C-alpha positions in Angstrom: 19.5 -7.8 -2.0 19.7 -4.2 -1.0 22.3 -2.0 -2.6 25.4 -1.3 -0.5 24.4 1.5 1.9 26.3 4.5 3.2 26.0 5.2 7.0 25.6 8.6 8.4 29.0 10.4 8.4 29.3 10.4 12.2 29.4 6.6 12.1 32.9 5.4 11.2 33.2 2.4 8.9 36.0 0.0 9.2 37.7 -1.6 6.2 36.0 -4.9 7.2 32.6 -3.2 7.3 33.2 -1.6 3.9 34.2 -4.9 2.3 31.2 -6.6 3.9 28.9 -4.1 2.3 30.7 -4.2 -1.0 31.0 -7.9 -1.5 28.2 -9.2 0.8 30.6 -11.4 2.8 33.2 -10.7 5.5 36.8 -10.1 4.5 38.0 -13.2 6.4 36.4 -15.5 3.8 39.2 -15.5 1.3 37.7 -18.4 -0.7 35.1 -15.9 -2.0 36.4 -12.4 -1.5 39.9 -12.8 -2.8 39.2 -15.2 -5.7 35.7 -14.4 -6.8 35.1 -10.6 -6.9 31.4 -10.4 -7.4 28.2 -9.1 -5.8 26.2 -11.5 -3.7 23.3 -11.4 -1.3 23.8 -12.4 2.3 21.2 -13.9 4.6 22.3 -13.9 8.2 20.3 -16.3 10.4 19.3 -15.4 13.9 21.9 -16.9 16.3 19.5 -19.1 18.2 17.9 -20.5 15.1 21.1 -21.7 13.4 19.2 -22.5 10.1 20.8 -25.9 9.8 17.7 -27.4 8.1 17.6 -24.6 5.5 21.3 -25.1 4.8 20.8 -28.8 4.4 18.0 -28.3 1.9 19.9 -25.7 -0.1 23.0 -27.9 -0.3 20.8 -30.8 -1.4 19.3 -28.7 -4.1 22.7 -27.3 -5.2 23.9 -30.9 -5.7 21.0 -31.5 -8.0 21.1 -28.2 -9.9 23.7 -29.0 -12.6 21.6 -31.8 -14.0 18.3 -29.9 -14.1 17.5 -26.8 -16.1 14.5 -26.0 -13.9 17.0 -25.2 -11.1 17.5 -21.7 -12.6 14.1 -20.8 -11.3 15.2 -21.2 -7.6 17.6 -18.8 -6.0 20.9 -20.5 -5.8 23.1 -21.0 -2.7 26.7 -20.0 -3.5 28.4 -20.6 -0.2 27.9 -20.6 3.6 29.9 -19.8 6.6 29.5 -19.1 10.4 30.0 -15.7 12.0 30.5 -15.3 15.7 28.8 -12.2 17.1 27.8 -10.8 20.5 24.6 -12.8 20.4 26.1 -16.1 19.4 27.0 -17.9 16.2 25.1 -16.9 13.1 24.8 -19.1 10.0 25.4 -16.9 6.9 24.1 -18.0 3.6 25.7 -16.5 0.5 23.1 -16.3 -2.3 22.8 -14.9 -5.8 21.6 -11.3 -5.8 18.1 -10.7 -6.9 15.7 -7.8 -7.6 12.5 -6.9 -5.8 9.7 -9.4 -5.0 6.4 -9.5 -6.8 4.8 -8.4 -3.5 6.9 -5.3 -3.2 6.2 -4.3 -6.8 2.4 -4.8 -6.4 2.3 -3.0 -3.0 4.5 -0.1 -4.1 1.6 2.3 -4.1 0.7 1.4 -0.5 4.0 2.3 1.0 3.1 6.0 1.4 -0.6 6.4 1.7 -2.4 9.7 2.1 -5.3 8.7 4.4 -7.3 11.7 3.1 -7.3 10.3 -0.5 -7.7 6.5 -0.1 -10.2 6.4 -3.0 -7.5 7.7 -5.3 -5.0 4.9 -4.6 -4.2 2.9 -7.7 -2.4 -0.4 -7.0 -0.3 -1.9 -9.7 -1.8 -4.9 -11.4 -0.2 -7.7 -13.2 -1.4 -8.2 -16.8 -2.7 -11.5 -17.9 0.4 -12.2 -19.9 2.7 -11.2 -17.0 0.8 -13.6 -14.8 1.3 -16.4 -17.2 5.0 -15.8 -17.6 5.4 -15.7 -13.8 3.5 -18.9 -13.4 5.6 -20.7 -16.0 8.8 -19.6 -14.1 7.4 -20.5 -10.6 6.0 -23.8 -11.8 9.4 -24.8 -13.2 10.9 -23.8 -9.9 8.3 -26.0 -8.0 8.9 -28.8 -10.4 12.6 -28.7 -9.5 11.9 -28.6 -5.8 9.2 -31.3 -5.8 11.1 -33.7 -8.1 13.9 -33.6 -5.5 11.5 -34.2 -2.6 11.5 -30.6 -1.3 8.4 -28.8 -0.2 8.8 -25.0 -0.1 6.2 -24.5 2.6 6.1 -20.7 2.3 5.1 -20.0 -1.3 3.9 -16.4 -1.5 4.5 -13.4 -3.7 7.1 -12.0 -1.3 9.2 -15.1 -2.0 9.0 -14.7 -5.8 11.9 -12.5 -6.9 12.7 -10.8 -10.2 16.1 -11.8 -11.6 18.6 -9.0 -12.4 21.2 -8.6 -15.1 24.9 -9.3 -14.5 26.3 -6.7 -12.1 30.0 -7.6 -12.7 30.5 -4.5 -14.8 28.7 -2.1 -12.4 30.9 -0.1 -10.0 30.5 0.0 -6.3 29.7 3.7 -6.3 26.9 3.2 -8.8 25.3 0.5 -6.7 25.9 2.2 -3.4 22.6 3.2 -1.7 22.2 7.0 -1.8 21.9 8.1 1.8 20.2 11.4 0.9 17.3 9.5 -0.7 17.2 6.7 1.9 14.8 6.3 4.7 16.6 5.8 8.0 14.8 4.4 11.0 16.3 5.2 14.4 16.2 2.3 16.8 15.2 2.7 20.5 14.5 0.0 23.1 11.0 0.0 24.4 12.3 0.3 28.0 14.5 3.3 27.1 17.7 1.5 28.0 20.8 1.6 25.8 21.9 -1.7 24.2 25.5 -1.5 23.2 25.1 -4.4 20.8 22.1 -3.1 18.9 22.6 -0.8 15.9 21.6 2.8 16.4 19.6 3.0 13.1 18.5 0.9 10.2 18.6 2.0 6.6 15.5 0.9 4.8 16.4 -1.4 1.9 16.6 -0.1 -1.7 15.9 -3.1 -4.0 17.8 -3.4 -7.2 14.7 -2.6 -9.3 16.7 -0.7 -11.9 18.6 -3.8 -12.8 15.7 -6.2 -13.3 15.8 -8.0 -16.7 13.4 -6.4 -19.2 10.5 -8.2 -20.8 10.4 -10.6 -22.6 13.6 -11.8 -20.9 12.2 -11.3 -17.4 12.7 -14.2 -15.0 11.1 -14.8 -11.6 12.7 -17.2 -9.1 11.5 -18.8 -5.9 13.4 -17.6 -2.9 13.7 -18.3 0.9 14.0 -21.9 1.9 13.5 -21.0 5.6 10.2 -22.8 5.7 11.1 -25.6 3.4 11.2 -29.3 4.4 11.7 -32.7 2.9 8.5 -34.3 1.9 9.5 -37.6 3.6 10.2 -35.7 6.9 7.4 -33.1 7.3 7.1 -30.8 10.3 4.0 -30.5 12.6 3.2 -27.1 11.1 4.3 -24.8 8.4 5.0 -21.0 8.1 2.7 -20.5 5.1 0.8 -17.2 5.3 -2.6 -17.9 6.8 -4.7 -17.0 3.8 -2.6 -19.3 1.5 -2.8 -22.4 3.7 -4.2 -25.6 2.3 -6.9 -27.4 4.3 -4.5 -30.1 5.5 -2.2 -27.4 6.9 -5.1 -25.8 8.9 -6.3 -29.2 10.2 -3.0 -30.8 11.1 -3.2 -33.5 8.5 -0.1 -35.0 6.7 1.7 -32.4 4.6 3.1 -32.9 1.1 4.2 -31.0 -2.0 0.5 -30.4 -2.7 0.4 -27.5 -0.1 2.6 -25.5 -2.5 0.2 -26.2 -5.3 -2.7 -25.0 -3.2 -0.9 -21.8 -2.3 -0.1 -21.2 -6.0 -3.9 -21.6 -6.8 -4.7 -18.8 -4.3 -2.0 -16.6 -5.9 -3.3 -17.1 -9.4 -6.6 -15.7 -8.2 -4.9 -12.9 -6.5 -2.7 -11.9 -9.5 -5.7 -11.8 -11.8 -8.1 -10.0 -9.5 -5.8 -7.9 -7.2 -7.7 -9.4 -4.2 -6.8 -12.3 -1.9 -9.1 -15.3 -2.4 -9.6 -15.8 1.4 -9.8 -12.5 3.4 -9.0 -13.3 7.0 -9.4 -10.8 9.9 -6.3 -9.6 11.6 -5.6 -10.1 15.3 -7.9 -13.1 15.9 -6.8 -16.0 18.0 -5.5 -19.1 16.2 -8.7 -21.0 16.6 -10.9 -18.2 15.4 -8.7 -17.6 12.4 -8.7 -21.3 11.5 -12.5 -21.4 11.9 -13.0 -18.4 9.8 -10.8 -19.8 7.1 -12.6 -23.2 7.1 -16.0 -21.4 6.8 -14.7 -19.5 3.8 -13.3 -22.7 2.3 -16.7 -24.3 2.7 -18.6 -21.3 1.1 -16.1 -20.3 -1.7 -14.8 -23.7 -2.7 -17.0 -26.5 -1.4 -18.1 -28.2 1.9 -15.3 -30.1 3.6 -15.5 -33.9 3.0 -16.2 -36.1 6.0 -12.5 -37.1 6.3 -11.6 -33.5 6.9 -14.7 -32.5 8.8 -13.9 -34.9 11.6 -10.5 -33.2 12.0 -12.4 -29.9 12.8 -13.6 -30.3 16.4 -15.4 -27.0 16.5 -17.4 -27.5 13.3 -20.6 -28.1 15.3 -20.4 -24.5 16.5 -21.1 -23.3 13.0 -22.9 -26.2 11.2 -25.9 -28.3 12.1 -26.3 -32.1 11.6 -27.4 -31.6 8.0 -24.7 -29.2 7.1 -26.9 -26.1 7.6 -25.1 -22.9 8.7 -25.8 -21.8 12.3 -25.8 -18.3 13.6 -22.4 -18.4 15.4 -19.4 -16.6 14.2 -15.7 -17.4 15.0 -15.2 -14.2 16.9 -18.1 -15.0 19.2 -15.7 -17.4 21.0 -12.7 -15.2 21.4 -13.5 -14.4 25.0 -12.9 -17.9 26.4 -12.0 -21.5 25.9 -14.4 -24.0 24.4 -13.8 -27.7 25.2 -15.5 -29.1 22.1 -16.5 -32.1 24.2 -19.9 -33.6 25.1 -20.2 -31.4 28.2 -21.0 -28.5 25.9 -24.0 -30.3 24.3 -27.2 -28.2 24.8 -25.2 -25.2 26.1 -27.0 -22.0 25.3 -25.2 -18.6 25.6 -28.4 -17.0 26.9 -29.1 -19.5 29.7 -27.6 -17.2 32.4 -29.6 -14.1 31.4 -32.8 -12.9 33.0 -35.9 -13.0 30.9 -36.0 -9.3 30.3 -32.4 -9.4 29.2 -33.0 -11.9 26.4 -32.7 -10.5 22.9 -36.0 -10.1 21.1 -34.9 -12.3 18.2 -32.1 -14.8 17.7 -29.8 -13.8 14.9 -30.1 -15.9 11.8 -27.3 -17.6 9.8 -24.7 -15.1 8.4 -24.7 -14.3 4.7 -22.5 -16.9 3.0 -19.4 -15.9 1.1 -19.7 -15.7 -2.6 -18.6 -18.8 -4.5 -15.3 -18.9 -6.5 -17.1 -18.2 -9.8 -18.8 -15.0 -8.6 -15.7 -13.7 -6.8 -13.6 -14.1 -10.0 -16.2 -12.7 -12.3 -16.7 -9.6 -10.2 -13.0 -8.8 -9.8 -11.3 -10.2 -12.9 -9.2 -8.0 -15.2 -11.3 -6.5 -18.0 -9.4 -8.2 -20.8 -10.6 -11.6 -19.6 -13.7 -12.5 -21.6 -16.4 -14.9 -20.6 -14.9 -17.9 -22.3 -11.4 -17.3 -20.8 -13.1 -16.8 -17.4 -14.5 -20.3 -17.6 -11.1 -21.7 -18.4 -9.4 -19.9 -15.5 -12.1 -20.8 -13.0 -11.9 -24.5 -14.1 -8.1 -24.3 -13.7 -8.5 -22.9 -10.2 -11.1 -25.5 -9.2 -8.7 -28.3 -10.4 -6.0 -26.8 -8.1 -8.2 -25.9 -5.1 -9.4 -29.4 -4.2 -9.7 -30.3 -0.6 -8.1 -33.7 -1.3 -4.3 -33.1 -1.9 -4.0 -36.3 -3.9 -6.4 -34.9 -6.5 -4.5 -31.6 -7.1 -2.4 -31.4 -10.2 1.4 -31.5 -9.9 3.7 -28.6 -11.1 4.5 -30.7 -14.1 0.8 -31.2 -14.9 0.1 -27.4 -14.6 3.0 -26.6 -17.0 1.1 -28.5 -19.7 -2.2 -26.7 -19.1 -3.2 -24.9 -22.3 -4.0 -21.5 -20.6 -0.6 -21.4 -18.8 1.4 -22.6 -21.9 -0.3 -20.0 -24.2 
């Protein structure tokens, strides 16, 4: 939740707008405004999206929450209502207010970068104990979701929020966002036309970081059910960030709660090394991105089993019949379509070149990516010794298994000695 913001003085604010900013909900919702004076967070869905599935899941979870202590680790739905605007009807979700995300805390140093001194940038890093505490909270949140048949589908550090202390005793003026310290972005249409329905500016959010619960009482909760789904009714695809996708998500296989566990495994590596496990190029086509990801999975984790390899129609571009790596790279194919059928057998990209245009030497196979063990050893925090390194890598390998049925559950991971310690 951003603190209530003050608009530029030239922009008049109606009483309704003021109450909207103060309470987080419009003044024509008396069931909340008039009887429960408290701060809340408001998520307004895009009109055309409606967000009915997200609301259904949040209501389902709310009905289960009173009986399950793990529910405190998932951001709670308080109320919902519809708001009619110039672009249609918007579903509005009233949620408990939260502090900044783990992602925003870790990336704080990158918000204003001096390009002349890139080598001096120091990114915040989670300590080993902070990582364990966060994992215990997130795993309890996942245990609550999964035990009630819900897959989050978008587990990432941006959807892990720090809980804040009770704001009921904090006055509006104290919470109001200070315009003099706020960054304001003026909005202009690309075509230069004036849109009477669009705002003239946006005030960059100011998270409630000053109200985050202090250690050791810090709590992290899972937020944003916009990509969630019921395990017994999975979608065709998910919104998981590309680098956190499980193999079954990339290859269009059946989806289950195990995709959240895979994402968490990638995040454990990231929290302890300050580097993403799979570093994917930006701007590539979907096929190239998927292929690059699958090559990294093969090198860093282990070769794909036959049951998954048959789901990857372009595998023969990169691997020979005995699994040997060929010279092709995913971006070699960005310029055109590739059918993947038998007509391509024997095709050589140099067939149409004259003899004097042929390269002197065909390129060999690219250097493979380092395996998980080396990546972790080279980038781990210095307070992780060799023995603990082995324990953590073993934990990661138990999570990052290509077969989703072999991955541990959230409940299993909560019993892991390294996480419990």
